[in-house]
C-alpha positions as CSV (number, residue, x, y, z in Angstrom):
1,M,145.3,285.0,70.3
2,D,144.0,288.3,69.4
3,K,143.3,288.3,65.8
4,R,142.5,291.6,64.3
5,V,141.1,292.0,60.9
6,T,143.4,294.1,59.0
7,Q,141.9,293.5,55.6
8,K,140.2,296.4,54.0
9,G,137.1,295.9,51.9
10,F,133.3,295.6,52.0
11,T,131.4,292.9,53.8
12,L,128.9,290.7,52.0
13,I,125.9,292.6,53.4
14,E,127.2,295.9,52.1
15,V,127.8,294.4,48.6
16,L,124.3,292.9,48.6
17,M,122.7,296.2,49.6
18,A,124.6,298.1,46.9
19,T,123.6,295.6,44.3
20,T,119.9,295.7,45.4
21,L,119.9,299.6,45.3
22,L,121.5,299.6,41.9
23,G,118.9,297.0,40.6
24,I,116.0,299.1,41.9
25,F,117.3,302.3,40.3
26,A,118.0,300.6,37.0
27,T,114.5,299.1,37.0
28,A,112.9,302.4,37.8
29,Y,114.9,304.2,35.1
30,M,114.1,301.6,32.4
31,A,110.3,301.7,33.3
32,A,110.3,305.5,33.1
33,E,112.1,305.4,29.8
34,G,109.6,302.8,28.5
35,F,106.7,305.0,29.5
36,N,108.3,308.0,27.9
37,V,108.7,306.1,24.6
38,T,105.1,304.9,24.8
39,D,103.8,308.4,25.5
40,S,105.8,309.8,22.6
41,V,104.3,307.3,20.2
42,T,100.8,308.1,21.4
43,M,101.4,311.8,21.1
44,K,102.7,311.4,17.6
45,K,99.5,309.5,16.6
46,E,97.4,312.2,18.3
47,M,99.1,314.9,16.3
48,V,98.6,313.1,13.0
49,L,94.9,312.6,13.9
50,Q,94.5,316.2,14.8
51,K,96.2,317.4,11.6
52,L,94.1,315.1,9.4
53,C,90.9,316.1,11.2
54,E,91.6,319.8,10.9
55,N,92.4,319.5,7.2
56,K,89.2,317.5,6.5
57,L,87.1,319.9,8.5
58,N,88.6,322.9,6.7
59,Q,88.0,321.2,3.3
60,T,84.4,320.6,4.4
61,L,83.9,324.2,5.5
62,L,85.3,325.5,2.2
63,D,83.1,323.2,0.1
64,V,79.8,322.9,2.0
65,P,77.3,320.6,0.3
66,D,73.6,321.5,0.0
67,L,72.3,321.2,3.5
68,E,69.1,319.1,3.3
69,D,67.6,316.3,5.3
70,G,69.1,313.5,3.2
71,L,72.5,314.6,4.4
72,T,71.7,313.6,8.0
73,L,70.8,309.9,7.2
74,A,74.3,308.5,6.9
75,P,77.8,310.0,7.5
76,K,80.2,310.4,4.6
77,T,83.1,308.1,5.2
78,G,86.5,307.6,3.5
79,N,90.2,307.2,4.1
80,F,93.3,309.3,3.5
81,S,94.9,307.2,0.8
82,E,95.4,310.3,-1.4
83,E,97.6,311.8,1.3
84,G,99.5,308.5,1.6
85,L,97.9,307.5,4.9
86,P,95.4,304.7,4.1
87,E,95.5,303.4,7.6
88,Y,93.4,306.5,8.8
89,E,89.7,306.8,8.1
90,Y,87.3,309.7,8.5
91,S,83.5,310.2,8.8
92,I,81.7,313.5,8.3
93,E,78.3,314.0,9.9
94,F,75.8,316.8,9.4
95,Q,73.1,317.6,11.9
96,R,70.5,320.3,12.2
97,L,70.9,322.6,15.2
98,K,68.3,321.6,17.9
99,I,66.8,324.3,20.1
100,P,64.7,323.2,23.1
101,D,61.0,324.1,23.5
102,F,60.0,327.5,24.8
103,S,58.4,326.0,27.9
104,K,61.6,324.2,28.8
105,I,63.6,327.3,28.6
106,I,61.4,329.5,30.7
107,G,60.2,326.7,33.0
108,E,56.8,325.1,32.7
109,G,55.4,326.3,36.1
110,G,52.8,329.1,35.7
111,G,53.3,330.3,39.2
112,D,56.0,332.8,38.2
113,G,53.7,335.3,36.5
114,E,50.7,335.1,38.8
115,G,50.4,337.6,41.5
116,G,53.8,339.1,40.6
117,D,52.2,342.0,38.7
118,S,50.4,343.8,41.5
119,G,52.1,347.2,41.2
120,G,50.7,350.5,42.4
121,D,48.0,350.9,39.8
122,A,44.6,349.7,41.0
123,G,42.8,349.9,37.7
124,E,45.3,347.6,35.9
125,G,45.1,344.6,38.2
126,D,42.8,342.5,36.0
127,D,44.5,343.5,32.8
128,G,47.9,342.8,34.2
129,G,47.3,339.1,34.4
130,G,45.7,338.9,30.9
131,M,48.4,341.1,29.5
132,K,51.1,338.8,31.0
133,S,49.6,335.7,29.3
134,G,49.2,337.7,26.1
135,N,52.8,338.7,26.2
136,D,53.8,335.1,26.9
137,A,51.8,334.0,23.8
138,I,53.4,336.6,21.6
139,A,56.9,335.7,23.0
140,K,56.2,332.1,22.4
141,K,55.1,332.8,18.7
142,I,58.2,334.9,18.2
143,F,60.4,332.2,19.8
144,E,58.9,329.5,17.6
145,M,59.5,331.6,14.4
146,V,63.1,332.3,15.4
147,K,63.6,328.6,16.3
148,K,62.4,327.4,12.9
149,N,64.6,329.9,11.1
150,V,67.7,329.2,13.2
151,E,67.2,325.4,12.9
152,E,66.9,325.8,9.1
153,M,69.9,328.1,8.7
154,I,72.5,326.7,11.1
155,W,73.8,323.1,10.9
156,Q,76.6,321.3,12.8
157,V,79.3,319.4,11.0
158,R,81.3,316.9,12.9
159,V,84.5,315.3,11.5
160,T,85.9,312.2,13.2
161,V,89.2,310.7,12.3
162,K,90.6,307.4,13.6
163,E,93.3,304.9,12.9
164,K,92.1,301.6,11.6
165,G,92.2,298.9,14.2
166,T,92.1,301.3,17.2
167,D,89.4,302.7,19.2
168,F,91.0,306.1,19.6
169,P,89.1,308.7,17.6
170,F,89.8,312.4,17.2
171,T,86.7,314.6,16.7
172,L,86.2,318.2,15.7
173,A,82.9,320.0,15.2
174,S,81.9,323.4,13.7
175,F,78.7,325.2,12.6
176,V,77.9,326.0,9.0
177,S,75.2,328.2,7.6
178,N,72.7,327.1,5.0
179,R,73.0,329.7,2.3
180,K,69.9,328.4,0.5
181,A,67.6,328.8,3.6
182,K,65.2,331.7,3.5
183,I,64.2,333.7,6.6
184,K,60.4,333.4,7.1
185,V,58.8,336.1,9.2
186,Q,55.1,335.6,10.0
187,I,53.4,336.7,13.2
């Protein structure tokens, strides 16, 4: 009455576990492969956007238009149909360089200069405070003059390229100099 199992093989549990593990590994591999393909397509589009944006920025830097206030009103737009890529569009924006006010750069508090100029000379105590504010006034005048000249001479150009129907832009920016601007020095 002793029956011994002499058949060799796998039990049902072992077969189900092997099938489950194979299914998990196959699913993970297919998901990873799908993400890899998606990332490759995205990277290809990014590289096309970068190349088009660099080319358009270089063309703009080689042929800079007259930099005047009318240029900042609306960006110049277009597409790349001449390169055979009409599904990509660009916009070129020009802006003046903005420099903050002198008081914001040095801090608006007047407590920095007061009482800090009490050196060893007793006779220059009163002039030290007046001299300090006089130096500040001269520094402010010089800063305002430099600010006006720099804002007139240096402009920023920003080129943005994107594929139509997507919200994924690629932007590059650079600075250009206004060759027609004159430096004005008046103190």
